[in-house]
DOROTI-670943 format. One line per 10 residues: number of its first residue (from 1); their letters; for each residue x, y, z of C-alpha. Coordinates in steps of 0.02 Angstrom, whole numbers, plus 50000, padded with zeros to 5 digits. Layout:
! residues N
NUM = A = X,Y,Z; ...
***
This chain:
! residues 366
1 = MALRPLTLAD = 50000,50000,50000; 50067,50170,49949; 50112,50288,50091; 50012,50448,50101; 50102,50608,50049; 50208,50691,50182; 50139,50856,50248; 50210,51007,50337; 50108,50956,50490; 50196,50787,50490
11 = LRRYAVARTL = 50364,50872,50484; 50317,50991,50625; 50261,50851,50741; 50415,50750,50696; 50531,50897,50731; 50461,50923,50905; 50438,50742,50957; 50605,50672,50901; 50713,50799,50992; 50609,50815,51151
21 = FPPTTLGRAI = 50641,50634,51196; 50601,50566,51370; 50724,50634,51500; 50876,50524,51527; 51049,50538,51604; 51161,50685,51562; 51286,50579,51466; 51153,50490,51366; 51065,50653,51325; 51225,50727,51254
31 = DRLGFVQADP = 51258,50568,51155; 51082,50572,51085; 51089,50756,51040; 51263,50734,50968; 51310,50913,51006; 51251,51046,51129; 51278,51226,51078; 51351,51339,51212; 51322,51523,51247; 51391,51625,51393
41 = IRAPARAQDL = 51237,51733,51423; 51136,51690,51578; 50958,51753,51560; 50911,51667,51671; 51033,51523,51631; 51157,51478,51496; 51087,51407,51334; 51170,51237,51360; 51084,51218,51529; 50917,51276,51460
51 = TLRHRVKNYR = 50933,51148,51320; 50976,51004,51436; 50845,51037,51570; 50706,50960,51464; 50809,50809,51417; 50898,50760,51578; 50812,50694,51734; 50818,50817,51880; 50938,50931,51788; 50994,51090,51876
61 = AGDLERRYAT = 51078,51243,51804; 51266,51217,51805; 51261,51026,51810; 51352,51015,51643; 51496,51122,51707; 51501,51033,51876; 51503,50858,51799; 51602,50897,51642; 51760,50806,51696; 51666,50643,51726
71 = LGIEEDFFVN = 51565,50636,51565; 51686,50591,51425; 51643,50748,51328; 51741,50895,51257; 51717,51080,51228; 51758,51124,51049; 51696,51192,50884; 51578,51086,50782; 51457,51188,50675; 51475,51315,50815
81 = YGFLPRATHA = 51550,51308,50989; 51485,51188,51120; 51496,51015,51198; 51510,50850,51107; 51555,50668,51142; 51740,50631,51147; 51726,50507,51003; 51657,50643,50889; 51791,50763,50948; 51925,50638,50898
91 = VMHPRTSRKA = 51856,50626,50721; 51888,50812,50693; 52071,50809,50746; 52211,50839,50709; 52140,51005,50654; 52234,51125,50542; 52187,51306,50571; 52140,51409,50420; 52261,51544,50480; 52441,51501,50518
101 = WAKSDATKAD = 52529,51581,50665; 52667,51707,50639; 52836,51634,50685; 52845,51735,50846; 52671,51677,50900; 52713,51496,50858; 52867,51508,50969; 52764,51579,51112; 52631,51445,51088; 52762,51307,51099
111 = AILDFVRQRG = 52825,51380,51262; 52648,51389,51333; 52615,51208,51282; 52773,51152,51374; 52715,51252,51526; 52544,51169,51525; 52621,50996,51508; 52729,51029,51660; 52586,51100,51765; 52448,50977,51715
121 = VVHPRDVDAH = 52298,51093,51723; 52317,51282,51710; 52211,51437,51730; 52240,51572,51597; 52293,51697,51732; 52435,51580,51782; 52497,51575,51603; 52482,51763,51588; 52575,51792,51752; 52716,51675,51699
131 = FQHGKAQNWF = 52743,51739,51522; 52681,51920,51533; 52641,51928,51348; 52538,52084,51370; 52385,52128,51266; 52340,52091,51086; 52196,52136,50971; 52060,52005,50969; 51947,51951,50828; 51810,52079,50864
141 = GGSSNASTQL = 51926,52230,50870; 51953,52244,51057; 52101,52185,51159; 52130,52038,51275; 52278,51950,51353; 52393,51885,51217; 52426,51727,51317; 52239,51692,51327; 52226,51707,51138; 52371,51586,51119
151 = LDGLHYRGHL = 52285,51463,51236; 52128,51476,51130; 52232,51443,50975; 52315,51291,51052; 52144,51226,51103; 52073,51253,50930; 52219,51164,50849; 52195,51015,50965; 52353,51032,51069; 52253,51077,51225
161 = RVAGRAGGVR = 52084,51024,51291; 51966,51108,51412; 51988,51011,51575; 51851,51105,51667; 51803,51280,51721; 51831,51391,51872; 51704,51529,51891; 51658,51506,51708; 51841,51523,51650; 51911,51379,51548
171 = LYAARETTPA = 52050,51276,51627; 52169,51193,51504; 52266,51031,51499; 52377,50955,51365; 52293,50837,51243; 52368,50685,51161; 52385,50697,50973; 52246,50608,50879; 52297,50501,50729; 52242,50576,50564
181 = QEDPAAAMDA = 52084,50504,50486; 52123,50375,50353; 51965,50417,50255; 51916,50602,50266; 51763,50572,50157; 51695,50442,50278; 51735,50556,50425; 51642,50700,50343; 51492,50588,50311; 51491,50539,50495
191 = LVDIIVRKYA = 51492,50723,50547; 51351,50763,50426; 51250,50621,50502; 51272,50700,50674; 51205,50864,50605; 51055,50777,50529; 51015,50678,50686; 51015,50835,50790; 50921,50957,50679; 50805,50846,50576
201 = PLPARTLSEL = 50699,50871,50481; 50811,50990,50384; 50762,51094,50234; 50892,51076,50096; 50953,51254,50121; 50982,51227,50308; 51075,51064,50278; 51187,51154,50153; 51222,51295,50276; 51262,51177,50419
211 = VYHLRLGVPQ = 51381,51076,50312; 51463,51241,50265; 51480,51281,50452; 51589,51126,50470; 51729,51240,50410; 51744,51284,50596; 51758,51105,50654; 51861,51030,50513; 51943,51170,50413; 52070,51042,50349
221 = WSRERRASLA = 51930,50961,50249; 51853,51117,50174; 51869,51045,49999; 51769,50892,50054; 51613,50988,50104; 51531,51000,49933; 51555,50816,49893; 51495,50767,50067; 51337,50870,50043; 51306,50787,49874
231 = RAAKRLPSAE = 51325,50614,49951; 51206,50660,50092; 51074,50717,49968; 51083,50547,49884; 51089,50432,50036; 50971,50520,50159; 50782,50498,50154; 50699,50652,50082; 50538,50723,50014; 50477,50882,49934
241 = VDGVIWYWPA = 50341,50972,50033; 50268,51137,49974; 50414,51163,49856; 50550,51130,49987; 50657,50972,49995; 50675,50902,50172; 50800,50776,50240; 50800,50664,50394; 50898,50515,50463; 50890,50344,50383
251 = GEDPRAARWR = 50767,50225,50464; 50643,50359,50518; 50476,50408,50442; 50405,50579,50492; 50229,50511,50461; 50245,50374,50592; 50126,50376,50739; 50274,50373,50861; 50310,50555,50820; 50169,50634,50918
261 = PDPDQLLLLA = 50218,50770,51043; 50133,50775,51212; 49985,50893,51181; 49990,50950,51362; 50174,50997,51367; 50214,51180,51392; 50399,51220,51389; 50511,51373,51381; 50651,51331,51260; 50827,51396,51241
271 = PFDPVVWDRR = 50854,51512,51091; 50972,51379,51019; 50864,51227,51058; 50854,51109,50908; 50666,51138,50899; 50690,51323,50858; 50870,51338,50798; 50827,51355,50613; 50734,51520,50604; 50669,51490,50427
281 = RFESFWGWKY = 50601,51321,50477; 50525,51404,50630; 50429,51527,50523; 50374,51389,50404; 50307,51283,50548; 50226,51417,50655; 50194,51567,50544; 50286,51703,50639; 50465,51765,50652; 50576,51731,50801
291 = RFEAYTPAAK = 50748,51809,50816; 50883,51806,50950; 50894,51988,51001; 51026,51993,51137; 51144,52084,51018; 51008,52194,50944; 51001,52375,51008; 50869,52385,51144; 50762,52509,51048; 50748,52387,50902
301 = RLRGYYALPL = 50702,52230,50999; 50531,52158,50964; 50523,52020,51094; 50661,52052,51220; 50844,52032,51262; 50837,51843,51285; 50663,51789,51236; 50635,51603,51263; 50515,51522,51138; 50359,51453,51222
311 = LRGEAVIGWG = 50309,51281,51158; 50134,51214,51188; 50104,51039,51120; 50176,51048,50945; 50157,51237,50924; 50272,51379,50975; 50142,51506,51029; 50246,51643,51107; 50398,51684,51211; 50453,51723,51386
321 = NLAVVDGRLQ = 50579,51844,51461; 50637,51781,51630; 50744,51868,51759; 50798,51840,51938; 50767,51995,52043; 50810,51995,52228; 50820,51806,52224; 50647,51786,52147; 50605,51729,51972; 50503,51850,51867
331 = AEIGYASGGP = 50425,51800,51702; 50351,51909,51566; 50259,51810,51431; 50212,51869,51257; 50104,51782,51127; 50117,51779,50938; 49928,51793,50924; 49923,51943,51041; 49852,51851,51191; 49860,51686,51286
341 = PSGKAHKAAL = 49751,51535,51244; 49585,51537,51333; 49546,51428,51483; 49623,51384,51649; 49727,51241,51581; 49853,51354,51495; 49873,51465,51647; 49902,51314,51758; 50028,51237,51636; 50122,51401,51625
351 = SEEVERMRVF = 50131,51415,51814; 50200,51238,51821; 50334,51278,51692; 50389,51435,51785; 50397,51332,51945; 50505,51202,51856; 50618,51343,51801; 50631,51407,51980; 50685,51234,52041; 50806,51216,51895
361 = LGLGQG = 50887,51381,51944; 50897,51331,52126; 50795,51478,52188; 50695,51482,52348; 50508,51500,52353; 50450,51670,52296
***
């Protein structure tokens, strides 16, 4: 019997249900996501914590940082910066930076690497105090400690790893050299599969953009990206819906009954949550525009500094701006339709979600 045509509603339900899987352990959640994007802004918590709180049992803000050393994960660039399983991290190294160091910087970097190897784990201030390299211009036009920039460069090139954090500051340790991949094409295909598993279903344009973003994770294979994308388009399941080609992982069918989100769920999502990460897909699914406005001038913001998308069932119906004031959580909620859904059920569900957020943040009763 022929399968019925795939619809946008199927894709929307599939997108929500497959990534909001039943809460599990922290390690298993990271393995299943494949990659967790990081962001330093806390409003009211960092994006990585906000992403994990729906997917990890009894998760509390800061658990990822507190348990990092025990999890077998790494901080590094993938399609952007974040946390990923150590096995995936190994696939991307040894990494060759797109920009070579000047001879003087390479000499300084070698000396810092020897220093880290001798010390074991170092704080950037210890490196700065020892070498006194002074200041240097950073990538956004300001200045920062030159030794910190060299540590970042050593980390990016795979000579150092992040061993943990102290007060949010990365602590570094030396990293053993990873053998080069024997088959870069196969390695690229594996990385593309991680992208697809995390962000599916993907419109063709989004898949193309994310494969392009692998220039951050594997700049040494930049010439492989186009061929890898072409192979993905041939081997991944796909369908055209409303003039757009969509891709998803092998072995899954977006029409299947298993992909049915909980109609009673009401969740505040991180701005970089897989459900809402692709802003074009967001508008296609829910009919309104959502943008991350933390770096938008205040006078031009439409929804707020760090508006968290508000998911109800399979629909993102609005957003919330949350802040901790005098130890108490305050929430301002906006709705795409101009007002909240009618009835007591929505109000009760929203109160429960704000209460879950309070517990997640470790705040006392208001």
